[in-house]
N, C-alpha and C positions, 0 to 999 in steps of 0.2 A: 606676756604683760606687757603694759603700757609704757613705753619709755618715759623715763624722768623727767626728759626735756619736755615730752609733748605735755605732761602733766603741769609741767611750770608754766608753760606757755598760755594754756587753759586758765590757770589760776591766776595769772597776769590779766589777760582780757577780762575776765569774771571781774577782776577787782577795778578796772578802767570804768567798764560798763557802770559798776555801781557808783562809782566817785562822780562821773558825767552825767550819769541820768537824773532829771529832775526829782524831786522828793514825794512829789504826789502824782505825777503824770508821766507817760510817756509817749512817743509818737505810733503811729499804727504798728502793728507787729504782726507778723504770721505766725499763727500757734497750729501747727499740725496735730490732726488728732490722732489716737493710738488705735482707733479701731473700736469696734463694741459691738453689741447687738441691739440693733435699732435706734432711733433718733426720732425726730421730730419735723415732719413734713409741713410747710407752710406754703400756700399760693397767695400771692397778693396780685391784683390787677394792677397796672400801672396807672398813676394819677393821671387826671387832665392837667394839661400843660396850660398853667394861669401865668399871662404876661402882664408886664408894667403897662398903665395907660400913658398917654401923653404927658400928662402932668407930673409924673414920677421924674426924680433926680438923676437917675442913673441908667445905662441901657439894661443893666442886668445880666452883665457877662457873669457867667458862674466861676470863672476862673480868676476874679480877682479877689485881694487879699481882704481877710477879715479886719484890716485896718480902716477900711473905707470910712469917712465919716456919715455916709449918709446911710447907711445899714442900720436897720433894727435887730439886735443880737438876742437870741431865744436860747438860754440853756434847759436842756433834758438829759435824763439818765436813759439808756439804752440796754435792756437786756431781754435775753430771750422770754422770760416769765410775762413780761408786759409789752413786749414788741407788739403785740396787735393794739394796744391802745395807744402808743407811743406813733404808730403810724397813723393812726384816725387823727389823733390831736395833730401832727403836722398837715395832715391834709385839709383839716378844718382851720386851721389858720390861713393857709395858702389860698385857699377857697374866698375866705371873707376879708384879706388884704387889700388894700386899695394899691399897694405898689409890691406884690408877691416876689418880683425879682430882688427886691433890696431888704429881705429878710434873709438873716442869715442864722443857721442853727449849729449850736455846740453841742453834739451829743458826749455824754459823759458813758463809757461803758467799761464794766469790771474786767480786771486783767485776767482773771481766771472763771470768767463764765462758760458756761458749757457751749456757749454759740461765740465762737472766739470774735474779736471785735474786728478784724478785717472781714470775716463773712456776713458781719452787721451792716459794714460801712458799704459792702457789695451791693446787700439788699436795697439801704435806702437809696445808691443810686440808682437801683433798678427801678424801683417803684416811683422816685420823683428825679426823673434825669436832668432837668434844669435846676434842681433844689443848689443853693449855695449851701455847704455844711463842712464841718472837720468834727472827726470822732479823737475823743482823747481816752487814754486807758488809764483808769483810775487805779493807782496801786494800794491795794486792799488794807495791805499792812501798815498802813499810815493811820487807819483808825481803829482796826481789828481790837487792838488791848483796851480802846477805850468804851466800846458799846459794852452795855449792861442789858440785862433780859429784862423784856417787855411783856406787856399783856396779849402780844399777838407776833407768833413767830416772824412774820412778814416784815414787823418793824424793826427787827434786829437785822437786817441786810446789810452789809457795809456801804452799798451803793446809796442808799437812802440817806448816808450823811455826806454824800460826794457833794451837796449845795455849800458845805461849810468851808470848802475849799477851792469855790471858784475864783477867787482872787489869786491864787497860785495855779491853779491849774491853765485858765484862760490866757492867751497871749496878751502880753502887758499893754498893748494898744487899746484892748476892748476895756472902757473906762464906764459901761453902764450896761447892764444885762436883765432881761425878765427870765426869771426861774419858772419852769412850768413842770408841774408832775405830769407822769403818762397817762392819767386817766381822765383827763381834760377833755373836751371840745371847747374850740373859740367860735363864736356865733356872731362876731362885731371884727369890725377894723383892728388888728392889734395895733397900729400906729397909736390910736388912741391912748390906750394903755402905757405905749411907750411915751408918750409926751407928758405925761405927767409928772408935776414938779416935785421935788423932794426938797422941802423948804428947811431954811436953817442949818443944821448942822446933821440933819436926820439922813442915814445910811440905808435904811431898807422903804418902802411904800408896799402896803399890804390893806383889804379889806379888814376891819376890826369888827370885832363883837363884844361889845360891852355890857351887854344883858347877860350874857355865859358867867357861870359862877366859875371866877379865875381862881379859888383857893381848891377847886377841883382837880387841876391839872399838877398839885405837888402833895406829896405825902404829908400825914400828921407829923412827921418827925421832921420835915423842913419846915413846918410852921410853929413848931413847940422849939425849936432852935433859934435863940434871940440872936445869934451871931449871922447866920447864913439867912434867914429870914428878913433880914434888914436890907436888904439889896433893893427892896420894893420900898422901902421908908419913904422916901423923896419923889415916888413916882405913882402915877394912878394906870397900873396897868390893864389893858383889855386883852382878851383872848384872840389871835389871828391865827389865820391857818398858812403855815409856810409852804404850801402847793403852788400858790401863788405870789411872787414878790418882784418887784423892782428894786435893784441892788444897785448903786453906787459903789462901784469897785475899787475908785479912787479913793475915798472915804474908808472903804471897807479894808483897802492895804494900808492906809495910814495909821488907821486908829488899830489893827492888829486884832480884828476882831475873830480871825480862825482861833488865836489863842485864847481869846476871852470866853470862846464858846468850848473850847478843850479843858477850860480851866473848872468849869460846872461838870463837864463830863467825868473829869477826876473825882471829883466832889463825890459825884453819883457812886462811884465805884467803891469809895470809902462809907459813904452813909446813904442810903438809898434814899433819895429827896423826891423822885416822880418815877412815873410808870408808862411813859409814853413815848419811848423811843427818841427820835431826832427832834422832836417839836418843843420839848420844854427847856432845851439850853439857849433856843432863838426866844422864849419868853423870858427868859432870867437876862437877858443880854439887851434885848431890844424893848421888850414889855413897857408902856407907857413913853415910848419914843418913837413910833413908827407913823409914817404918814398914811394918815387913813385916806384908803381909795374908796370909792363906791363900791358898794354890795354887790352891784351886777357883773363885776370883774372876778368872784368868787362864790358862785351857787354851789356851796359845799354841801358834803355830808349825805350825797346822792347813792352811795354804797352801802348805806345802812351803819348800824354802829358797829363798833369794834371787836364785840363780842357775840352776840346773835344774828347780826347782820338782818335787816329789814328793809322795807320799801319807804322811801320818804318823797315828801313833795316840795316843791320849791317853795323860796323863800319868798314875801312877798315883793312885788317890785318889779322892774327890768331887768333884764338878763343878757350878758354880754358872754359871759363864761359858766359853761356848767360842770362840776368837778364831781367826779364818783370816788369822793374818799369814803373810806371805811371799809368794811371788809367785803362786800360784792361790788365786783365789777361786772359791767352791761354786757362784755362779750362772753363770761362765762354762763351767766343769766340767759343769755339769749341761747347758746348752744346748749345749754340744758332744756332749752323750752319753758323756762320758767322766770322770764323776763319780768321787773316792775314797769309799771306804766312808763316812768321818765326814760327806759333804757332803747324807746322809740326814738330819743331826739339825740341817742349817740349812733345809732344806726344806719343813717346814710353818709358818714363820714368811715365808713367801716371798709377797708379795701381788699378783704381776704374775699377769695372768690368762692369758697362755699366753707363752712365751719366743720371742716373733715380732717382729723388727724390721722396719718398711717404710721403704723407700729411698725416695729421689727423691718426696718428696712436693711438691706445688704451693708455688710461692714465696709467703710472706705477707709484709706489710709489718708484722706485730706478732706477739708470741707468741699462740698460739690455743689455745683450750680447746674441746673437742667433746665434749659429754655421749653418752653410751650406755647409756642405761637408768638408774633411781634407784641400783643397786649399783655403778657404775665408771664410770671417766672416763679419755680419750685425753688426752693433753698431748703437743704437738710441741713439742719442746727443740730450741732452735738454740744 
């Protein structure tokens, strides 16, 4: 039997950790695996090293603090399913940045992802040796009880809601951030997006699409309820995509916008007012009060619609960011040999050595890193 004193010590330690841990995220921890039959083996090439030019403000020491005022902050989620897209997105940002060493990435990883956050961090470091980044572990129990069913199962992933908590997760000294989805590539200097001014008291900036039928983003039950639908009475809301946003975290924290979004998620649990996952609460809180950014910064919908999937074309006008929002992802379609025409624009940023997945690997007691030459690495992700 286990001694009573040992049990007491364990319980006490657990309670202390629970009290002292931040409510939304934890520091990087090691999650040993318990073995099993097989895993997913991904091989990525090491990215070229992109360096600052003489006009950049700092030398680009990757060990410097995230509080450096000259940094451009980008937040993205990081998980096994979208890992290949995330790597391509980071590569695209660095390739086109005027000062790549001044870009700091904040990666939000799920606490219980089948690939441990520590292994994901090691993979990022191996693929981008000079990248300045930090990995935060998102506590899924923060939001799991607020999530309702959606028209597509992928939209119910708790990590989709991590953007709601950036003001709490990121270091307090980070007062502004660009949030990017993992299915984008940037083909312009990210500092141009960073330097956009949020006028008045606006908290976020994003491309708006006022030609879209806004009523389609909410159910008939929402519009027929005169009490809850009056939220838009004094506003002229337009649709915007939450996969690309510039966020003022000072105003976000001061206005407690996390709680405002959670309020509408709680309403949704009681009375179904929307069908599209994490997007509608943002529309409810910010619709009609968004800094309108040029459409070039979110050429979205390239993944096709959320039900059938289809090939899409670009919107008219210049392009600074391509976004494969929707059901289809370019890496999946390329591997299946059924790409859409625009998937060829994503492919140059793909750092996977070959689209080959090796199943039934030998069981391991911990995440494994196997080096295969100086320019590439294999990672077994469980």
